[in-house]
C-alpha positions, 0 to 999 in steps of 0.5 A: 500500500503506497500510502502506508509506505509513504507514512513509513518513509517520513522523517521521524525523531528518535523513538521516545521513551513511551514508544520504546517501552511499548515496543518492548511490551509488544515483543514480550507479548509476541514471545508469549504467543510463540511459546503457547503456539509451540506448546500447542503444536508439541501436545498435538504431535505427541497425542496429548491434546484435547478439544477443551484444552485446544479451545482454551489455548486458541482463546488465550492466543486471541486475547493476547493478540487483541490486547490493548493498552488504553490511556484516557485523557480527561480535562475540562475545556481549554486545558490543552488536552488534545494538543497534549495527545498530539505532542506525546503520541503523534509528533513524529508524524510532523503534523497535528493529528487532532484539531486543537487550535484556539477556539476548537475543542473536542465535542465528543469522546474520541478513540484513536486505535488501529484495527488492521481488518478495517481501512484507515477511517473516521467512524462517527456515531450521530448524536441522535442515537442518544434518543435510543436505549442502546449504549455506545458499546452495543452500537460498536456491534452495529456498523450500519449506525456509524457514518464512516469517512475514509482517510487519505493517508497520502494527504495530511491536509485532507486528514486534518480536514476530515478530523474537523468533524470531531469538533463540529456542532450545530444549532437546535431548538431548546426542546430538541436539545432537552430531548437529547439530554444536552440542555437543562433549564435549571442548570446554570452552566447551560446558559453558555450553550445558548446562541443569541437566537435562542437555539442551543449549540450541540455536538453533531456526533456522540462518539468518534473512532479513528482507525489510523495506522500509527506505529504506537496504535499498531502496537496496541495503544488506544488513546481516549480523548474525553470532553469536559464536565458537561459531556461526562455528566450526560454520557454515563457510559464514559464514567461507568465503563470507558474510564474504569476500563482504561489502564491509565487516566491522565488528568490535564490542568492548565497552569494559567487557570490552576485547579478550578471548581469544575476541575475539582468536580471532574477529578472527584466525580469521574477520575477518582472513581475510575481508578478506585482512588488508587494512585497507580495509573492516575497522573496529572499533567499541569499543562501550559507551563510556558505561560510562566516562562517569563523572559524577565525572570531567570531560570531558577525563578521560573522553576520555582514558580512551576514547582509552586504551581505543581505543589498547589495542584497536588494539594488541591487534588489530594495527591503526592507532588510526584503525580503532577508533571509540569508540561507544555504540550504546545512547546513540546510539539513544536520542539519535536517537529523542529527537532529542537531537543532543548525545547523538548526537554524544557517542555517536560514531555520526556518525564511525562512519557517516562511516567506513563510508561512506568505506570501502565506497561509493567502493570499490564504485563503482570496481569497478562503474565498472571492470566497465562500462568493461570490459564495454561500453567496447570495445563502444562503441569498436567502434561508433565505429570502424564509424561511422568506417569508414562515414564514410571509405567515404562520403567515398571514394564522394563523391570517386569520383563527383565524379571521374566527372564528365568520364568516359565510360560505358566508363570507368565500366563498367571501374570497375564491373567492377574493383569486382565483381572486388574483391567476389568476392575478398572473398567468397572471403576470407569463405569462409576466414574461416568455416573459421577460425571453425570452428577457433576454435569447437573451441578454445573448446570445449576451453577450456570443457571445462577449466572445466566444472562437470561436470568439477569435480563429477567431481573433487569426487566422486573426492575425496569417495569418497577421504575416505569412510573418513576424515572427520577433520582428516588426511583433510580435509588430504589431500582438500583437497590433491587437490581444489585441486591438480586444480582449479588444474591445470584452471585453468592448462590453461584459461589457456594455452588462452585465450592460444592462442585470442587468438593465433588471433584476432589472426591473423584481425584482422591478415589483414583489416587488411592485405588489406582495410584494415579498422580495426586492432583489438586483441582483447579480453584475458582472463585466468583468473589472477584466478580462479586467485588467488581459488581459491588464496585459498579454499584458504588460507582453508580451511587457516586454518579447518582449523587453527583451534582449533575444528577442532583441539579438536573433531576431529568428523566432522560439522564436517569433513564440513560444512566440506568440503561448504561448501568444495566448494560455494564452489570449484564456484561459482567454476568456474561463474562462471569458465566463464560469463566464458570463454564470454562472452569467447569471443563478445566476442573475435570480435564486433568483427571480425564486425561489421567484416567484415559492415560492409565487405561492406555498404559494398562492395555500396553502392559497387558499387550506386552506380556501377551506378546512375550507369552506367545513368543518368549524369544522376543523378550529381549527385543521388547525390552529394547523397545521399551528402553528406547521409549523411556529415553524418548519420554525423558527427552519429552519431559525436558522439553515440557519442563523448559516450556513451563520455565518459560511461562513462569519466568519473571517479567523482563526488568527495564534497565 
């Protein structure tokens, strides 16, 4: 593709710190995928694969490939947030990617990402979709709802013109603005939206997605640019879903304005709840410090003034000073475009880029590593245990055949008879095992019924019907209580059911260990408590949002209804995720014993077959022993390979120098 080639040929600055670390992260992730692929191929080639495990491996590989790192930028209007995005992430394109000139401000939430399955484009969701009960998340699965504008990568000018759509507004009458939930008579800050002719200026678009082949976006970065307080207040999905889903939230202040009342509202009502009041993944950029670069003052005085501003901002927000980074997005962007490294350093951007790297990349790596260890670590250990069982069985067979050297045919016949009886007894055990599996299947069905999306939908519908006549804040309070009490109760019942299933499986494991000498395995543990905790957190976030100034001031049916729809959508998604995890666990918990049961039967059959052959042809005894010794060596080699894979999976994260 010519346009992509031209992009690659454009002169660029040396890769900044954030870009370098993101590149290292992608390489680490790709190595994980390679290890998992290697394991899957190895298991298949040695006849150790199962359908359930194959599916689990494919899902894990897909999750790693589609993994994204999201940074959300939040600020009130005119804080230089969009210019900061241009300076941090896209200055190497030697152009402003997003419109950030004076008088222009982001009017709708904008995502910058890259999906290679789609052409470069700008996708826009019309503002009129706010009239529906459909969330932005649901609209993502409805391509026809979006207006799609292609991006001409050969023309930076045309790209810039296309991106002007993001800040486009239109005048509508007050009734229409109220119907869209974008104007409330009793909210004092709404008066600034009124035009001289009495119309209201509203954004043309509700949400924008930019699909752009930038190197950082190709590596899995997603940048979310959010509008100011008004938009955050009237689009609950931003607060309840998009911001909590980001790995880092960068809050932008302006040095020439300090921490204003509306800045504090955004910080307390949106940024802090999104991060659970944790310092990790939450940074503050004190922008526009170039307004303090007084040519009549010396460098020390300027540095002291910037330090005071940073300290004041930290104190006002209730955070440590090291969480506030003083920057000049405009000067940093200019310095990068002109390759003026002194100006870049003075702008503070390198320090902010390093802080972003340090905050989000190691944390994301740790989460992915834990998932890989959880999802396939036990799988690899089970494979290792199976190889160990084969080694022991082959060693026993070698010892058994070697001991037959001085025996007569009658002794061998007696041994064959005894082994055949053992095999028949084992086959009887397998019959009871199948009965136990049927009981377990019934128990799993009960578990999945508790967590079914259909059951949650019934609960949500009852709650919605109860609120039909009371789309007010008091009605919302009662509706939320009914919804979450019911959802939390279902999860509590499901959690107790998982414990019963685990006890049942443990009994099966113990039976085969004590009666047939199978390896002692600890059933895979699973708890719904993390999901219950997330549901509780969603409830708490909902309560904070319900009590926010926007809700208290407006008391509008539209906002309450939109908020409730978003809340239900988030809880439903959590139940769906929980159901999927429980279903996967119900299969995984039996996989090790199923593998061992099958393996033990195969080994018994092989042992009986060896003895029968020796009985039929005693002269072939030495040849059978030689075959088994060769097989034993192959198994030892396999064990070395699988242990090396396990070591790679469990290896510590790379330490950045």
